[in-house]
C-alpha angles and dihedrals in degrees: 000000000000120000090207122098117253114272094222112123095025123145104242122198131181112256115249087227094061120108111259114234094007133103094245099091126147123197123201133197119204101166096096121088113250098000140075117210120215128188143157109261090209089061104029092168093050129087120331130196126215113200136173113262092239091054090050092050091049093051091048091050090050093049092049090051091053095248093134131048109226 
């Protein structure tokens, strides 16, 4: 069982880092306390991730620094 709150009712927004006009879009939800929701905008009813805000910031910093090939 997950210790994260459900992600239903979140305010999803398309990530500014997503490709425009492509099918590689990520949406994030930051309106829940203590968790960042992440989902694929092409499949909004599919799997969703719930991560700690510090982990999300760390991943974004690494991506911006070129540490991951996307």
